[in-house]
DOLO-464750 format. One record per residue (C-alpha): residue number from 1; x, y, z; residue in three letters. Coordinates in steps of 0.001 Angstrom, whole numbers, plus 500000, padded with zeros to 6 digits. Layout:
N
REC, NUM, X, Y, Z, Ala
...
This chain:
338
REC, 1, 592658, 452886, 757550, Met
REC, 2, 594894, 454934, 755263, Lys
REC, 3, 594655, 452430, 752436, Lys
REC, 4, 590874, 452351, 752733, Thr
REC, 5, 590661, 456120, 752386, Leu
REC, 6, 592815, 456184, 749271, Ile
REC, 7, 591239, 453213, 747554, Leu
REC, 8, 587741, 454428, 748243, Leu
REC, 9, 587983, 458051, 747259, Val
REC, 10, 590809, 458203, 744753, Ile
REC, 11, 590818, 454841, 743015, Val
REC, 12, 587036, 454577, 742776, Ile
REC, 13, 586560, 458219, 741831, Ser
REC, 14, 589433, 458512, 739392, Ala
REC, 15, 589413, 455070, 737816, Asn
REC, 16, 585645, 454835, 737544, Thr
REC, 17, 585284, 458347, 736194, Ala
REC, 18, 588043, 457899, 733658, Phe
REC, 19, 587384, 454234, 732806, Ser
REC, 20, 585829, 455244, 729489, Gln
REC, 21, 589031, 457153, 728582, Asp
REC, 22, 589986, 460605, 729745, Leu
REC, 23, 589555, 461843, 726207, Gly
REC, 24, 585829, 461120, 726316, Asp
REC, 25, 585315, 463725, 729012, Phe
REC, 26, 587468, 466250, 727205, Leu
REC, 27, 585806, 465952, 723781, Glu
REC, 28, 584189, 469333, 724349, Gly
REC, 29, 587340, 470862, 725833, Gly
REC, 30, 588834, 471186, 729284, Val
REC, 31, 586203, 473597, 730589, Glu
REC, 32, 583272, 471366, 729636, Asp
REC, 33, 585096, 468280, 730873, Gly
REC, 34, 585751, 469803, 734274, Asn
REC, 35, 582168, 470957, 734605, Gln
REC, 36, 580832, 467490, 733813, Leu
REC, 37, 583251, 465793, 736191, Leu
REC, 38, 582481, 468273, 738957, Glu
REC, 39, 578809, 467316, 738875, Ser
REC, 40, 579497, 463602, 738473, Tyr
REC, 41, 582017, 463288, 741338, Leu
REC, 42, 580483, 465793, 743756, Glu
REC, 43, 578668, 463397, 746137, Pro
REC, 44, 581659, 461174, 746871, Ile
REC, 45, 583886, 464141, 747693, Phe
REC, 46, 581187, 465927, 749675, Gln
REC, 47, 580425, 462734, 751572, Gly
REC, 48, 584096, 462236, 752336, Phe
REC, 49, 584354, 465768, 753700, Gly
REC, 50, 581356, 465376, 756005, Tyr
REC, 51, 582570, 461973, 757170, Gly
REC, 52, 586085, 463226, 757867, Leu
REC, 53, 584730, 465963, 760136, Asn
REC, 54, 582721, 463503, 762229, Ser
REC, 55, 583801, 461172, 765015, Gly
REC, 56, 585678, 463743, 767092, Trp
REC, 57, 584210, 462910, 770505, Tyr
REC, 58, 581829, 460601, 772400, Asn
REC, 59, 581216, 462568, 775590, Thr
REC, 60, 580821, 466183, 776669, Gly
REC, 61, 583174, 465771, 779629, Lys
REC, 62, 586841, 466661, 778963, Pro
REC, 63, 589544, 464447, 780448, His
REC, 64, 591121, 465345, 783750, Lys
REC, 65, 594703, 466608, 783566, Thr
REC, 66, 596860, 463951, 781830, Leu
REC, 67, 593849, 461715, 781272, Gly
REC, 68, 593656, 460413, 777720, Phe
REC, 69, 591803, 458277, 775209, Asp
REC, 70, 592658, 456675, 771884, Leu
REC, 71, 589584, 456106, 769738, Thr
REC, 72, 589010, 454626, 766277, Val
REC, 73, 585733, 455501, 764560, Thr
REC, 74, 584138, 454638, 761239, Thr
REC, 75, 581867, 457353, 759847, Asn
REC, 76, 579281, 456488, 757206, Met
REC, 77, 578232, 459664, 755372, Ala
REC, 78, 574937, 458891, 753617, Tyr
REC, 79, 574395, 460421, 750192, Val
REC, 80, 571033, 462251, 749975, Pro
REC, 81, 568607, 461322, 747217, Asp
REC, 82, 569034, 464691, 745494, Asn
REC, 83, 572746, 463907, 744989, Ala
REC, 84, 572177, 460641, 743100, Leu
REC, 85, 571505, 462459, 739816, Phe
REC, 86, 572483, 465725, 738209, Tyr
REC, 87, 570839, 467628, 735355, Thr
REC, 88, 572715, 469076, 732408, Ile
REC, 89, 571701, 472368, 730849, Asn
REC, 90, 573492, 472548, 727453, Pro
REC, 91, 573445, 476345, 727531, Ser
REC, 92, 575864, 476193, 730486, Asp
REC, 93, 578480, 474472, 728320, Tyr
REC, 94, 580563, 475676, 725413, Gln
REC, 95, 580422, 472598, 723177, Asn
REC, 96, 577727, 470373, 724621, Leu
REC, 97, 574952, 471014, 722168, Asn
REC, 98, 572539, 468331, 723323, Thr
REC, 99, 572248, 466453, 726571, Ala
REC, 100, 569167, 464185, 726705, Pro
REC, 101, 569499, 460507, 725886, Ala
REC, 102, 567671, 458908, 722988, Glu
REC, 103, 565152, 457479, 725469, Asn
REC, 104, 564294, 460978, 726690, Gly
REC, 105, 566243, 460976, 729945, Gln
REC, 106, 567442, 464349, 731070, Thr
REC, 107, 568995, 463326, 734388, Arg
REC, 108, 572405, 461726, 734663, Tyr
REC, 109, 573598, 459502, 737526, Pro
REC, 110, 576403, 460776, 739698, Thr
REC, 111, 579151, 458393, 740797, Ile
REC, 112, 577014, 457522, 743845, Met
REC, 113, 573894, 457033, 741731, Gly
REC, 114, 572433, 453819, 740302, Pro
REC, 115, 574390, 451558, 737973, Asn
REC, 116, 572257, 451829, 734847, Leu
REC, 117, 571956, 449054, 732306, Gly
REC, 118, 573274, 449437, 728779, Ala
REC, 119, 569835, 450351, 727398, Asp
REC, 120, 569285, 453060, 730005, Asp
REC, 121, 572610, 454914, 729963, Ile
REC, 122, 572076, 458443, 728588, Pro
REC, 123, 574333, 460029, 726002, Tyr
REC, 124, 576439, 463152, 725878, Leu
REC, 125, 576801, 464848, 722507, Val
REC, 126, 579657, 467270, 721839, Phe
REC, 127, 580086, 469492, 718820, Asn
REC, 128, 583791, 470087, 718311, Glu
REC, 129, 583211, 472501, 715437, Asn
REC, 130, 580273, 474401, 716987, Asn
REC, 131, 578783, 474841, 713531, Ser
REC, 132, 579011, 471598, 711574, Asp
REC, 133, 576639, 468917, 712952, Pro
REC, 134, 578721, 466292, 711154, Asn
REC, 135, 581409, 466902, 713745, Asp
REC, 136, 579137, 465850, 716605, Asp
REC, 137, 580678, 463212, 718876, Ile
REC, 138, 578348, 461073, 720961, Ser
REC, 139, 579532, 459187, 724059, Ile
REC, 140, 577694, 457308, 726769, Thr
REC, 141, 577626, 459208, 730053, Ala
REC, 142, 579341, 457578, 733051, Pro
REC, 143, 576951, 455579, 735215, Thr
REC, 144, 576913, 455270, 738993, Gly
REC, 145, 578447, 452659, 741275, Leu
REC, 146, 575046, 451310, 742330, Gly
REC, 147, 576131, 450758, 745946, Leu
REC, 148, 572562, 450733, 747222, Asp
REC, 149, 571590, 447867, 744916, Glu
REC, 150, 574761, 445883, 745613, Glu
REC, 151, 575365, 446479, 749320, Phe
REC, 152, 572084, 447866, 750646, Gly
REC, 153, 573455, 451299, 751546, Phe
REC, 154, 574579, 454402, 749721, Asn
REC, 155, 577220, 455994, 751921, Ala
REC, 156, 580853, 457053, 751885, Val
REC, 157, 582760, 455277, 754716, Pro
REC, 158, 585492, 457331, 756367, Val
REC, 159, 587530, 455750, 759193, Pro
REC, 160, 589391, 458107, 761545, Val
REC, 161, 591503, 457788, 764695, Ala
REC, 162, 591949, 460451, 767350, Ser
REC, 163, 593868, 460945, 770563, Leu
REC, 164, 592483, 463051, 773402, Gly
REC, 165, 594626, 464433, 776250, Ile
REC, 166, 593404, 466399, 779266, Gly
REC, 167, 595419, 469535, 780006, Ile
REC, 168, 594206, 472209, 782459, Ile
REC, 169, 590969, 473764, 783743, Lys
REC, 170, 588550, 471409, 782025, Gly
REC, 171, 590300, 471634, 778657, Thr
REC, 172, 591079, 468674, 776431, Glu
REC, 173, 593299, 468634, 773353, Leu
REC, 174, 592352, 466208, 770579, Arg
REC, 175, 594735, 465197, 767796, Leu
REC, 176, 594583, 463349, 764502, Arg
REC, 177, 597923, 462583, 762909, Leu
REC, 178, 599095, 460383, 760034, Ile
REC, 179, 602696, 461185, 759028, Pro
REC, 180, 603026, 461261, 755253, Lys
REC, 181, 603544, 457733, 753970, Gln
REC, 182, 603854, 456245, 750484, Thr
REC, 183, 602474, 452895, 749320, Phe
REC, 184, 602376, 450901, 746084, Gly
REC, 185, 604693, 449988, 743245, Asp
REC, 186, 606621, 452548, 741141, Pro
REC, 187, 604237, 454221, 738752, Gly
REC, 188, 601237, 453259, 740877, Glu
REC, 189, 602231, 454916, 744121, Glu
REC, 190, 600022, 456864, 746450, Phe
REC, 191, 600952, 458882, 749488, Ser
REC, 192, 598783, 460201, 752262, Thr
REC, 193, 599046, 462328, 755374, Gly
REC, 194, 596637, 463843, 757878, Met
REC, 195, 596722, 466434, 760612, Phe
REC, 196, 593818, 467371, 762823, Gly
REC, 197, 593539, 469368, 766019, Ile
REC, 198, 590562, 469890, 768271, Gly
REC, 199, 589866, 471567, 771592, Val
REC, 200, 587086, 470686, 774026, Met
REC, 201, 586464, 473004, 776974, His
REC, 202, 584122, 472673, 779922, Asp
REC, 203, 581986, 475831, 779710, Val
REC, 204, 579623, 474734, 782464, Lys
REC, 205, 582223, 475604, 785124, Gln
REC, 206, 581918, 479291, 784224, Trp
REC, 207, 578119, 479547, 784417, Ile
REC, 208, 576630, 480264, 787867, Pro
REC, 209, 573888, 477894, 789051, Val
REC, 210, 574238, 475655, 785974, Ile
REC, 211, 577730, 474578, 787061, Lys
REC, 212, 576185, 472642, 789937, Asn
REC, 213, 573701, 470681, 787809, Leu
REC, 214, 574343, 466951, 787174, Pro
REC, 215, 575400, 466977, 783512, Phe
REC, 216, 578403, 468002, 781453, Asp
REC, 217, 578405, 470908, 779001, Leu
REC, 218, 581334, 471770, 776725, Ser
REC, 219, 582255, 473657, 773613, Gly
REC, 220, 584259, 471974, 770844, Phe
REC, 221, 586273, 473195, 767872, Phe
REC, 222, 588065, 470832, 765477, Gly
REC, 223, 590032, 471251, 762245, Tyr
REC, 224, 591276, 468448, 759984, Thr
REC, 225, 593378, 468509, 756818, Lys
REC, 226, 594213, 465451, 754736, Met
REC, 227, 596493, 465456, 751688, Thr
REC, 228, 596867, 462647, 749148, Asn
REC, 229, 598906, 462227, 745974, Glu
REC, 230, 598924, 459369, 743482, Phe
REC, 231, 600588, 458488, 740170, Ser
REC, 232, 599156, 456657, 737169, Phe
REC, 233, 602008, 455416, 735017, Asp
REC, 234, 605753, 454910, 735559, Ala
REC, 235, 606300, 455882, 731905, Asp
REC, 236, 604678, 459262, 732539, Asn
REC, 237, 606005, 460422, 735919, Pro
REC, 238, 604583, 463913, 735468, Asp
REC, 239, 601022, 462555, 735569, Gln
REC, 240, 600126, 463134, 739186, Ile
REC, 241, 596739, 463195, 740872, Gly
REC, 242, 596007, 465136, 744038, Glu
REC, 243, 593107, 464834, 746449, Phe
REC, 244, 593039, 467194, 749443, Asn
REC, 245, 590269, 467817, 751945, Val
REC, 246, 589961, 470073, 754965, Ser
REC, 247, 587135, 470827, 757313, Gly
REC, 248, 586002, 472511, 760486, Thr
REC, 249, 583583, 471392, 763182, Thr
REC, 250, 582187, 473812, 765779, Leu
REC, 251, 579711, 472460, 768347, Gln
REC, 252, 578253, 472690, 771798, Gly
REC, 253, 578064, 469292, 773557, Ile
REC, 254, 575934, 468095, 776445, Ile
REC, 255, 576247, 464670, 778060, Ser
REC, 256, 574982, 462703, 781047, Lys
REC, 257, 576666, 459647, 782553, Lys
REC, 258, 574586, 456902, 784164, Leu
REC, 259, 576807, 454157, 785539, Ser
REC, 260, 578708, 452705, 782533, Val
REC, 261, 576517, 454446, 779952, Leu
REC, 262, 576919, 458010, 778716, Thr
REC, 263, 574328, 459743, 776529, Ala
REC, 264, 575564, 462765, 774596, Tyr
REC, 265, 574303, 465247, 772023, Ala
REC, 266, 575697, 468209, 770149, Gly
REC, 267, 574592, 471088, 767963, Val
REC, 268, 576656, 473421, 765819, Gly
REC, 269, 578083, 473945, 762348, Phe
REC, 270, 580333, 471998, 759989, Ile
REC, 271, 582192, 473125, 756852, Ser
REC, 272, 584364, 471281, 754359, Thr
REC, 273, 586557, 472076, 751344, Lys
REC, 274, 587860, 469531, 748837, Thr
REC, 275, 590188, 469776, 745843, Asn
REC, 276, 590787, 467099, 743207, Phe
REC, 277, 593413, 467717, 740505, Asn
REC, 278, 595072, 465807, 737681, Leu
REC, 279, 598410, 467390, 736796, Asn
REC, 280, 600764, 466618, 733942, Gly
REC, 281, 600409, 466135, 730186, Thr
REC, 282, 597833, 463710, 728783, Tyr
REC, 283, 597560, 462670, 725155, Glu
REC, 284, 594097, 461545, 724070, Thr
REC, 285, 592168, 461187, 720832, Glu
REC, 286, 590694, 464586, 721529, Ala
REC, 287, 594127, 466206, 721740, Gly
REC, 288, 596942, 466874, 724194, Thr
REC, 289, 596023, 468431, 727527, Phe
REC, 290, 598152, 469804, 730355, Thr
REC, 291, 596829, 469772, 733937, Asp
REC, 292, 593357, 468993, 732563, Pro
REC, 293, 591325, 468475, 735756, Val
REC, 294, 590956, 470989, 738583, Asp
REC, 295, 587883, 470454, 740745, Leu
REC, 296, 586966, 472293, 743932, Ser
REC, 297, 584078, 471771, 746333, Tyr
REC, 298, 582957, 473821, 749325, Lys
REC, 299, 580062, 472981, 751592, Ser
REC, 300, 578695, 473625, 755042, Gly
REC, 301, 575614, 472947, 757106, Ser
REC, 302, 574147, 472971, 760577, Leu
REC, 303, 574975, 469806, 762510, Arg
REC, 304, 573039, 468082, 765288, Ala
REC, 305, 574102, 464707, 766643, Asn
REC, 306, 573183, 462315, 769437, Ala
REC, 307, 574873, 459154, 770631, Gly
REC, 308, 575629, 456655, 773372, Leu
REC, 309, 578911, 455478, 774849, Arg
REC, 310, 579446, 452325, 776866, Leu
REC, 311, 582546, 452169, 779082, Lys
REC, 312, 583729, 448868, 780544, Leu
REC, 313, 586853, 449367, 782661, Leu
REC, 314, 589110, 451302, 780263, Ile
REC, 315, 587388, 450176, 777059, Phe
REC, 316, 584779, 452306, 775299, Thr
REC, 317, 582207, 451514, 772608, Phe
REC, 318, 580152, 454286, 771041, His
REC, 319, 577656, 455016, 768283, Ala
REC, 320, 575976, 458219, 767132, Glu
REC, 321, 573905, 459678, 764330, Tyr
REC, 322, 574407, 463206, 762989, Ala
REC, 323, 571871, 465259, 761080, Leu
REC, 324, 573710, 467421, 758545, Gln
REC, 325, 573775, 467879, 754774, Lys
REC, 326, 575156, 464339, 754461, Tyr
REC, 327, 573701, 462566, 757499, Asn
REC, 328, 576383, 460456, 759154, Thr
REC, 329, 576305, 457290, 761246, Leu
REC, 330, 579404, 456809, 763399, Ser
REC, 331, 580547, 453858, 765495, Ala
REC, 332, 583836, 453076, 767155, Gly
REC, 333, 585919, 451651, 769968, Val
REC, 334, 588689, 452982, 772136, Gly
REC, 335, 590483, 453044, 775450, Ile
REC, 336, 589981, 455859, 777945, Ser
REC, 337, 591694, 456671, 781251, Ile
REC, 338, 590726, 459469, 783655, Arg
């Protein structure tokens, strides 16, 4: 799971975005380069944030005291159509004096957009002198991964694991924990760690009349933080990349159990914050840059989800779909006692 997270978000995002050469994105300076990269990488980081905040529960009934479950879930955060392209307004940049491609295109694919052919890739034109057109530098804009064409879906997969433990008075504590670990060879190392805590509480027990009705009703709050760090080159140990994401989920949950099948639904709010940085000194054809990339994303939306859980003895199987800014399909398995 941990390796999947790193390879997907960091290696794809960083290596794909910088495959042309970091200097290409910095031809117009650090400010322009960061602004371009922020638009290009936004959907994969936003999708990761929404996926990470999903998969917290599969019922609205907290465990009894000392009851527990261990559940592994894969969340597929689907990228909306309006996030497949971004539009550049040259007046918003310092040194980007023209944006459209020679074929008249004004939209540029994000990393989750289509993988354009060589004849369709638009250009970016920087003016390093701001006055002499002879100093214009033209580069091809980065194209998208084209996941929809290659795999038939356009989503960011985010696997998570959580442990739920019943405590007292209809309250359940849920935990996500990955102690910081490091993988890879020297110079190509990456480390990752995660901490998440959630609380589910049976609110139905406090409401007269409703507490006697045959369904479960709970409130849920969850917070997750994941930190990642990776290095590029053993010869340049100060070149370090960082990818950190945190998020909050707040929902009301209702569920109804019928024999081995439980139907559940929730409504509430989700928020996420992501940071992506490249630290260190980088020498490129455009010059020498220190800590050149510092990207930050914040997002939030209403969230409504519905799902089903099948329990056979102590084994559970569940699937749900959540309507939010990045709609998310979740499916997983687990063991559950009490």
